[in-house]
C-alpha positions as a Python dict, from the first residue, in 0.01 Angstrom:
ca = {
    (1, 'X'): (0, 0, 0),
    (2, 'X'): (-278, 261, -113),
    (3, 'X'): (-62, 567, -33),
    (4, 'X'): (258, 409, -284),
    (5, 'X'): (-7, 375, -548),
    (6, 'X'): (-139, 728, -537),
    (7, 'X'): (212, 831, -521),
    (8, 'X'): (331, 640, -835),
    (9, 'X'): (34, 763, -1030),
    (10, 'X'): (43, 1103, -957),
    (11, 'X'): (398, 1122, -1077),
    (12, 'X'): (357, 912, -1345),
    (13, 'X'): (68, 1110, -1462),
    (14, 'X'): (219, 1417, -1441),
    (15, 'X'): (538, 1326, -1604),
    (16, 'X'): (298, 1162, -1887),
    (17, 'X'): (117, 1507, -1904),
    (18, 'X'): (495, 1685, -1940),
    (19, 'X'): (589, 1457, -2229),
    (20, 'X'): (235, 1480, -2426),
    (21, 'X'): (280, 1859, -2425),
    (22, 'X'): (563, 1839, -2580),
    (23, 'X'): (499, 1822, -2942),
    (24, 'X'): (224, 1674, -3175),
    (25, 'X'): (451, 1360, -3193),
    (26, 'X'): (488, 1301, -2826),
    (27, 'X'): (96, 1363, -2787),
    (28, 'X'): (34, 1102, -3040),
    (29, 'X'): (214, 819, -2844),
    (30, 'X'): (15, 941, -2489),
    (31, 'X'): (-259, 696, -2537),
    (32, 'X'): (-6, 376, -2510),
    (33, 'X'): (209, 518, -2267),
    (34, 'X'): (-111, 575, -2064),
    (35, 'X'): (-194, 238, -2097),
    (36, 'X'): (146, 110, -2046),
    (37, 'X'): (164, 265, -1730),
    (38, 'X'): (-89, 88, -1566),
    (39, 'X'): (96, -249, -1661),
    (40, 'X'): (471, -285, -1688),
    (41, 'X'): (561, -69, -1372),
    (42, 'X'): (275, -272, -1162),
    (43, 'X'): (368, -638, -1337),
    (44, 'X'): (471, -769, -980),
    (45, 'X'): (230, -542, -774),
    (46, 'X'): (-60, -762, -598),
    (47, 'X'): (-416, -690, -725),
    (48, 'X'): (-578, -407, -556),
    (49, 'X'): (-969, -306, -589),
    (50, 'X'): (-1040, -23, -794),
    (51, 'X'): (-1325, 72, -557),
    (52, 'X'): (-1059, 154, -287),
    (53, 'X'): (-746, 235, -534),
    (54, 'X'): (-855, 616, -588),
    (55, 'X'): (-771, 955, -538),
    (56, 'X'): (-985, 1254, -451),
    (57, 'X'): (-1246, 1004, -582),
    (58, 'X'): (-1120, 927, -912),
    (59, 'X'): (-1008, 568, -989),
    (60, 'X'): (-610, 559, -1005),
    (61, 'X'): (-578, 377, -1306),
    (62, 'X'): (-821, 684, -1477),
    (63, 'X'): (-511, 912, -1417),
    (64, 'X'): (-231, 871, -1684),
    (65, 'X'): (-511, 854, -1978),
    (66, 'X'): (-672, 1154, -1825),
    (67, 'X'): (-358, 1359, -1811),
    (68, 'X'): (-261, 1293, -2189),
    (69, 'X'): (-629, 1352, -2274),
    (70, 'X'): (-602, 1680, -2066),
    (71, 'X'): (-213, 1735, -2236),
    (72, 'X'): (-410, 1699, -2557),
    (73, 'X'): (-659, 1952, -2509),
    (74, 'X'): (-464, 2188, -2424),
    (75, 'X'): (-265, 2216, -2755),
    (76, 'X'): (-523, 2462, -2932),
    (77, 'X'): (-883, 2501, -3007),
    (78, 'X'): (-1099, 2247, -3141),
    (79, 'X'): (-1246, 2385, -3477),
    (80, 'X'): (-1623, 2342, -3471),
    (81, 'X'): (-1743, 2203, -3806),
    (82, 'X'): (-1980, 1966, -3961),
    (83, 'X'): (-1777, 1654, -3840),
    (84, 'X'): (-1783, 1740, -3496),
    (85, 'X'): (-2081, 2018, -3410),
    (86, 'X'): (-2357, 1761, -3339),
    (87, 'X'): (-2102, 1533, -3107),
    (88, 'X'): (-2045, 1890, -2897),
    (89, 'X'): (-2376, 1999, -2875),
    (90, 'X'): (-2484, 1647, -2759),
    (91, 'X'): (-2203, 1648, -2506),
    (92, 'X'): (-2294, 1994, -2395),
    (93, 'X'): (-2676, 1938, -2334),
    (94, 'X'): (-2588, 1588, -2167),
    (95, 'X'): (-2328, 1759, -1932),
    (96, 'X'): (-2586, 2031, -1821),
    (97, 'X'): (-2892, 1774, -1785),
    (98, 'X'): (-2687, 1534, -1592),
    (99, 'X'): (-2564, 1838, -1356),
    (100, 'X'): (-2904, 1964, -1296),
    (101, 'X'): (-3073, 1607, -1232),
    (102, 'X'): (-2770, 1453, -1049),
    (103, 'X'): (-2631, 1755, -836),
    (104, 'X'): (-2912, 2005, -819),
    (105, 'X'): (-3278, 1833, -816),
    (106, 'X'): (-3090, 1564, -610),
    (107, 'X'): (-2870, 1633, -276),
    (108, 'X'): (-2540, 1749, -368),
    (109, 'X'): (-2240, 1568, -260),
    (110, 'X'): (-1855, 1529, -342),
    (111, 'X'): (-1913, 1161, -452),
    (112, 'X'): (-2169, 1260, -705),
    (113, 'X'): (-1998, 1564, -850),
    (114, 'X'): (-1668, 1383, -876),
    (115, 'X'): (-1859, 1099, -1086),
    (116, 'X'): (-2028, 1412, -1278),
    (117, 'X'): (-1672, 1531, -1339),
    (118, 'X'): (-1558, 1239, -1498),
    (119, 'X'): (-1819, 1274, -1789),
    (120, 'X'): (-1710, 1611, -1918),
    (121, 'X'): (-1344, 1549, -1884),
    (122, 'X'): (-1422, 1181, -2111),
    (123, 'X'): (-1594, 1393, -2373),
    (124, 'X'): (-1273, 1659, -2354),
    (125, 'X'): (-1049, 1330, -2388),
    (126, 'X'): (-1273, 1250, -2710),
    (127, 'X'): (-1263, 1531, -2864),
    (128, 'X'): (-890, 1598, -2801),
    (129, 'X'): (-800, 1282, -2960),
    (130, 'X'): (-998, 1334, -3226),
    (131, 'X'): (-858, 1665, -3305),
    (132, 'X'): (-512, 1530, -3301),
    (133, 'X'): (-566, 1247, -3518),
    (134, 'X'): (-794, 1425, -3771),
    (135, 'X'): (-475, 1620, -3880),
    (136, 'X'): (-204, 1339, -3819),
    (137, 'X'): (-36, 1167, -4055),
    (138, 'X'): (-79, 823, -4212),
    (139, 'X'): (240, 724, -4076),
    (140, 'X'): (156, 875, -3717),
    (141, 'X'): (-180, 677, -3729),
    (142, 'X'): (-68, 336, -3802),
    (143, 'X'): (226, 367, -3576),
    (144, 'X'): (-23, 440, -3291),
    (145, 'X'): (-240, 116, -3379),
    (146, 'X'): (79, -92, -3397),
    (147, 'X'): (181, 40, -3094),
    (148, 'X'): (-154, -17, -2910),
    (149, 'X'): (-165, -384, -3050),
    (150, 'X'): (182, -439, -2916),
    (151, 'X'): (107, -322, -2576),
    (152, 'X'): (-195, -529, -2578),
    (153, 'X'): (10, -855, -2668),
    (154, 'X'): (264, -771, -2407),
    (155, 'X'): (-12, -686, -2105),
    (156, 'X'): (-192, -1017, -2182),
    (157, 'X'): (196, -1205, -2168),
    (158, 'X'): (244, -1017, -1843),
    (159, 'X'): (-116, -1139, -1714),
    (160, 'X'): (-40, -1506, -1811),
    (161, 'X'): (311, -1458, -1635),
    (162, 'X'): (120, -1294, -1341),
    (163, 'X'): (-123, -1590, -1319),
    (164, 'X'): (110, -1898, -1369),
    (165, 'X'): (344, -1733, -1064),
    (166, 'X'): (90, -1686, -829),
    (167, 'X'): (93, -1311, -818),
    (168, 'X'): (-283, -1274, -924),
    (169, 'X'): (-551, -1522, -901),
    (170, 'X'): (-616, -1480, -1287),
    (171, 'X'): (-445, -1327, -1571),
    (172, 'X'): (-579, -977, -1490),
    (173, 'X'): (-257, -743, -1634),
    (174, 'X'): (-395, -430, -1498),
    (175, 'X'): (-325, -506, -1052),
    (176, 'X'): (-547, -126, -996),
    (177, 'X'): (-818, -213, -1273),
    (178, 'X'): (-1118, -465, -1199),
    (179, 'X'): (-1086, -772, -1420),
    (180, 'X'): (-1387, -694, -1642),
    (181, 'X'): (-1264, -337, -1718),
    (182, 'X'): (-915, -496, -1841),
    (183, 'X'): (-1127, -708, -2067),
    (184, 'X'): (-1318, -445, -2203),
    (185, 'X'): (-996, -275, -2298),
    (186, 'X'): (-869, -642, -2480),
    (187, 'X'): (-1148, -685, -2664),
    (188, 'X'): (-1162, -347, -2804),
    (189, 'X'): (-831, -337, -2899),
    (190, 'X'): (-839, -692, -3060),
    (191, 'X'): (-983, -586, -3401),
    (192, 'X'): (-674, -359, -3473),
    (193, 'X'): (-454, -690, -3527),
    (194, 'X'): (-722, -825, -3757),
    (195, 'X'): (-698, -484, -3958),
    (196, 'X'): (-328, -479, -3929),
    (197, 'X'): (-260, -830, -4043),
    (198, 'X'): (-523, -782, -4355),
    (199, 'X'): (-305, -470, -4455),
    (200, 'X'): (2, -674, -4400),
    (201, 'X'): (151, -417, -4161),
    (202, 'X'): (219, -710, -3917),
    (203, 'X'): (346, -1060, -4033),
    (204, 'X'): (111, -1345, -4006),
    (205, 'X'): (382, -1487, -3765),
    (206, 'X'): (320, -1199, -3496),
    (207, 'X'): (-43, -1241, -3589),
    (208, 'X'): (-38, -1545, -3477),
    (209, 'X'): (167, -1553, -3163),
    (210, 'X'): (-33, -1231, -3026),
    (211, 'X'): (-396, -1407, -3106),
    (212, 'X'): (-236, -1703, -2888),
    (213, 'X'): (-106, -1501, -2611),
    (214, 'X'): (-455, -1289, -2629),
    (215, 'X'): (-717, -1575, -2616),
    (216, 'X'): (-506, -1763, -2333),
    (217, 'X'): (-509, -1438, -2117),
    (218, 'X'): (-898, -1420, -2188),
    (219, 'X'): (-942, -1791, -2113),
    (220, 'X'): (-725, -1730, -1768),
    (221, 'X'): (-949, -1424, -1681),
    (222, 'X'): (-1252, -1676, -1664),
    (223, 'X'): (-1485, -1363, -1786),
    (224, 'X'): (-1763, -1446, -1988),
    (225, 'X'): (-1814, -1113, -2141),
    (226, 'X'): (-1451, -1131, -2253),
    (227, 'X'): (-1513, -1498, -2412),
    (228, 'X'): (-1843, -1341, -2585),
    (229, 'X'): (-1675, -1008, -2707),
    (230, 'X'): (-1410, -1185, -2864),
    (231, 'X'): (-1639, -1421, -3055),
    (232, 'X'): (-1785, -1120, -3153),
    (233, 'X'): (-1510, -926, -3274),
    (234, 'X'): (-1369, -1224, -3509),
    (235, 'X'): (-1743, -1291, -3626),
    (236, 'X'): (-1846, -924, -3720),
    (237, 'X'): (-1477, -845, -3866),
    (238, 'X'): (-1438, -1160, -4098),
    (239, 'X'): (-1776, -1337, -4174),
    (240, 'X'): (-1790, -1188, -4554),
    (241, 'X'): (-1901, -1309, -4885),
    (242, 'X'): (-1568, -1437, -4975),
    (243, 'X'): (-1384, -1746, -4913),
    (244, 'X'): (-1080, -1614, -4751),
    (245, 'X'): (-1246, -1430, -4489),
    (246, 'X'): (-1461, -1724, -4405),
    (247, 'X'): (-1136, -1947, -4409),
    (248, 'X'): (-991, -1689, -4138),
    (249, 'X'): (-1279, -1689, -3934),
    (250, 'X'): (-1276, -2071, -3917),
    (251, 'X'): (-938, -2071, -3852),
    (252, 'X'): (-944, -1825, -3554),
    (253, 'X'): (-1247, -1978, -3415),
    (254, 'X'): (-1060, -2336, -3408),
    (255, 'X'): (-772, -2143, -3230),
    (256, 'X'): (-991, -2038, -2996),
    (257, 'X'): (-1204, -2358, -2940),
    (258, 'X'): (-850, -2565, -2878),
    (259, 'X'): (-737, -2350, -2610),
    (260, 'X'): (-1108, -2351, -2456),
    (261, 'X'): (-1065, -2773, -2460),
    (262, 'X'): (-754, -2746, -2274),
    (263, 'X'): (-691, -2778, -1941),
    (264, 'X'): (-665, -2401, -1898),
    (265, 'X'): (-1036, -2340, -2007),
    (266, 'X'): (-1189, -2516, -1772),
    (267, 'X'): (-1311, -2263, -1549),
    (268, 'X'): (-1434, -2093, -1840),
    (269, 'X'): (-1622, -2323, -2003),
    (270, 'X'): (-1784, -2407, -1645),
    (271, 'X'): (-1867, -2034, -1628),
    (272, 'X'): (-2001, -1985, -1940),
    (273, 'X'): (-2220, -2322, -1909),
    (274, 'X'): (-2341, -2133, -1577),
    (275, 'X'): (-2402, -1820, -1770),
    (276, 'X'): (-2606, -2019, -2021),
    (277, 'X'): (-2836, -2195, -1817),
    (278, 'X'): (-2881, -1858, -1602),
    (279, 'X'): (-2982, -1680, -1900),
    (280, 'X'): (-3262, -1967, -2003),
    (281, 'X'): (-3377, -1973, -1664),
    (282, 'X'): (-3423, -1592, -1645),
    (283, 'X'): (-3607, -1589, -1991),
    (284, 'X'): (-3844, -1860, -1897),
    (285, 'X'): (-3944, -1676, -1568),
    (286, 'X'): (-3829, -1936, -1331),
    (287, 'X'): (-3708, -1824, -985),
    (288, 'X'): (-3329, -1812, -875),
    (289, 'X'): (-3250, -1961, -547),
    (290, 'X'): (-3031, -1771, -337),
    (291, 'X'): (-2727, -2001, -364),
    (292, 'X'): (-2720, -1995, -740),
    (293, 'X'): (-2394, -1830, -864),
    (294, 'X'): (-2609, -1559, -1087),
    (295, 'X'): (-2858, -1476, -802),
    (296, 'X'): (-2703, -1138, -723),
    (297, 'X'): (-2713, -1041, -1081),
    (298, 'X'): (-3071, -1141, -1143),
    (299, 'X'): (-3136, -945, -816),
    (300, 'X'): (-2953, -633, -923),
    (301, 'X'): (-3104, -611, -1288),
    (302, 'X'): (-3501, -662, -1113),
    (303, 'X'): (-3389, -402, -879),
    (304, 'X'): (-3309, -158, -1196),
    (305, 'X'): (-3621, -253, -1391),
    (306, 'X'): (-3813, -137, -1081),
    (307, 'X'): (-3609, 188, -1054),
    (308, 'X'): (-3657, 292, -1414),
    (309, 'X'): (-4026, 200, -1384),
    (310, 'X'): (-4083, 450, -1063),
    (311, 'X'): (-3830, 733, -1220),
    (312, 'X'): (-3880, 661, -1596),
    (313, 'X'): (-3807, 1029, -1751),
    (314, 'X'): (-3561, 1194, -1592),
    (315, 'X'): (-3385, 867, -1391),
    (316, 'X'): (-3260, 891, -1018),
    (317, 'X'): (-2983, 1140, -1093),
    (318, 'X'): (-2628, 1089, -1225),
    (319, 'X'): (-2403, 893, -912),
    (320, 'X'): (-2406, 552, -700),
    (321, 'X'): (-2576, 773, -438),
    (322, 'X'): (-2846, 921, -624),
    (323, 'X'): (-2913, 565, -762),
    (324, 'X'): (-2886, 397, -414),
    (325, 'X'): (-3145, 642, -295),
    (326, 'X'): (-3386, 547, -536),
    (327, 'X'): (-3310, 187, -495),
    (328, 'X'): (-3425, 189, -131),
    (329, 'X'): (-3770, 296, -234),
    (330, 'X'): (-3858, 21, -423),
    (331, 'X'): (-3594, -298, -307),
    (332, 'X'): (-3471, -422, 16),
    (333, 'X'): (-3210, -617, -133),
    (334, 'X'): (-2880, -626, 69),
    (335, 'X'): (-2649, -519, -194),
    (336, 'X'): (-2687, -185, -326),
    (337, 'X'): (-2508, -169, -621),
    (338, 'X'): (-2604, -138, -1011),
    (339, 'X'): (-2726, -390, -1242),
    (340, 'X'): (-2381, -482, -1433),
    (341, 'X'): (-2575, -359, -1741),
    (342, 'X'): (-2490, -54, -1923),
    (343, 'X'): (-2852, 22, -2074),
    (344, 'X'): (-3040, -73, -1765),
    (345, 'X'): (-2802, 116, -1514),
    (346, 'X'): (-2794, 423, -1699),
    (347, 'X'): (-3161, 406, -1793),
    (348, 'X'): (-3211, 374, -1424),
    (349, 'X'): (-2969, 665, -1363),
    (350, 'X'): (-3053, 897, -1656),
    (351, 'X'): (-3389, 837, -1727),
    (352, 'X'): (-3526, 811, -2089),
    (353, 'X'): (-3424, 1183, -2196),
    (354, 'X'): (-3054, 1166, -2068),
    (355, 'X'): (-3002, 811, -2202),
    (356, 'X'): (-3129, 935, -2528),
    (357, 'X'): (-2911, 1195, -2564),
    (358, 'X'): (-2637, 948, -2467),
    (359, 'X'): (-2746, 708, -2739),
    (360, 'X'): (-2763, 978, -2978),
    (361, 'X'): (-2445, 1082, -2906),
    (362, 'X'): (-2266, 729, -2967),
    (363, 'X'): (-2498, 694, -3282),
    (364, 'X'): (-2315, 965, -3427),
    (365, 'X'): (-1987, 813, -3336),
    (366, 'X'): (-2056, 514, -3516),
    (367, 'X'): (-2165, 686, -3827),
    (368, 'X'): (-1840, 892, -3827),
    (369, 'X'): (-1644, 561, -3828),
    (370, 'X'): (-1506, 439, -4182),
    (371, 'X'): (-1745, 134, -4270),
    (372, 'X'): (-1709, -225, -4247),
    (373, 'X'): (-1679, -252, -4614),
    (374, 'X'): (-1375, -47, -4631),
    (375, 'X'): (-1014, -103, -4565),
    (376, 'X'): (-1034, -37, -4197),
    (377, 'X'): (-1333, -247, -4086),
    (378, 'X'): (-1183, -327, -3733),
    (379, 'X'): (-1316, 64, -3649),
    (380, 'X'): (-1665, -48, -3616),
    (381, 'X'): (-1603, -376, -3505),
    (382, 'X'): (-1421, -233, -3197),
    (383, 'X'): (-1774, -19, -3153),
    (384, 'X'): (-1997, -322, -3211),
    (385, 'X'): (-1798, -540, -2941),
    (386, 'X'): (-1828, -263, -2684),
    (387, 'X'): (-2195, -202, -2790),
    (388, 'X'): (-2258, -585, -2706),
    (389, 'X'): (-2012, -573, -2419),
    (390, 'X'): (-2212, -350, -2210),
    (391, 'X'): (-2478, -540, -2180),
    (392, 'X'): (-2272, -733, -1943),
    (393, 'X'): (-2082, -467, -1774),
    (394, 'X'): (-2118, -119, -1742),
    (395, 'X'): (-1742, 23, -1795),
    (396, 'X'): (-1826, 308, -2018),
    (397, 'X'): (-1661, 552, -1789),
    (398, 'X'): (-1295, 381, -1868),
    (399, 'X'): (-1118, 708, -2007),
    (400, 'X'): (-921, 442, -2260),
    (401, 'X'): (-1262, 388, -2448),
    (402, 'X'): (-1328, 748, -2478),
    (403, 'X'): (-976, 827, -2606),
    (404, 'X'): (-951, 484, -2838),
    (405, 'X'): (-1246, 622, -3029),
    (406, 'X'): (-1133, 973, -3020),
    (407, 'X'): (-856, 834, -3210),
    (408, 'X'): (-1076, 601, -3468),
    (409, 'X'): (-1312, 914, -3544),
    (410, 'X'): (-985, 1142, -3600),
    (411, 'X'): (-881, 889, -3851),
    (412, 'X'): (-1181, 807, -4032),
    (413, 'X'): (-1247, 1195, -4068),
    (414, 'X'): (-905, 1217, -4245),
    (415, 'X'): (-939, 914, -4450),
    (416, 'X'): (-1299, 1058, -4560),
    (417, 'X'): (-1129, 1391, -4631),
    (418, 'X'): (-854, 1229, -4845),
    (419, 'X'): (-995, 1208, -5216),
    (420, 'X'): (-737, 922, -5216),
    (421, 'X'): (-948, 733, -5002),
    (422, 'X'): (-1272, 786, -5144),
}
């Protein structure tokens, strides 16, 4: 099975690269097709661990988007100006810093090198997508946003079907992506539907049907972070001081509530209740028993804090091997994994200096996105949702995130330059 997957992703990723290199129109569709390659040709495939489904250490699921990003980066130079000078500088500083702390100060290994390479490659994907959509037409941009939303809806429908027919134990529609990674993509793209509907670029019937399918898929994934992220997305986008927005907020929240109250929401509700109880217990300082559901998560968070205390300035060095080595020095907990929290995990790996550079980079990205009071409030809504969800997982290396926000920053820059918009 693994060999078949490796062959499929190698061939399909190369084909996507060739397609994206044809012209700007093809390149603008590359992101959507890259996501689709992870869904529809594999809709009957059994779930396969993301930790095992790899080629040369890189998750197979990353390859389509990475090949699309590489094709975009090969299509001309990136013009350095005030819009991207700070981002380029920070990405270069971060890449050099993590190479030194992860591969020179600590022991060099192929695994850590592969892990490091993904970072500059994701920066490359971000800048390539930003460059393309800074000069893309409004029609091209709108077409991409619509197609991504359509792919998300169809993907969620596939996930529901996979669950109903017993192909998968949940509604994860990307068989070689871990459930929480798929959830990141779903909730990241969800606000696009809100914006497209508000601007009347999709019909109310399609909007309602899409939301219903997406909410059912999220519930059947039984991911607490997904449900919380969806709630944050709806809240950030629709809570405004006008009756129409508040009515939409109440209506969408009611739809979510109705689905949760049905039989399909039983497991999701139980997991949410368990998570709330664990949070209350953790904040009150009570001890967790080994048989409690969130025991492992609490232990991993505690261990990460110990690693941070011992490696505050420079961190353990980028890469799981470096982290595990420092983890053994401060904890004897048997499960040598990271904390499932981006901020804790990367503070432990990068230290104060590295994490500060990364946070400043993301802050600049947020500043460049069109504001919440514009006609494109979904851009910053998506960013805020990802920032919140990173408290519950650490899938920051998903190339979909970097490509997606490169697109949004590119569109934002174009709109800010357009006198008709300002």
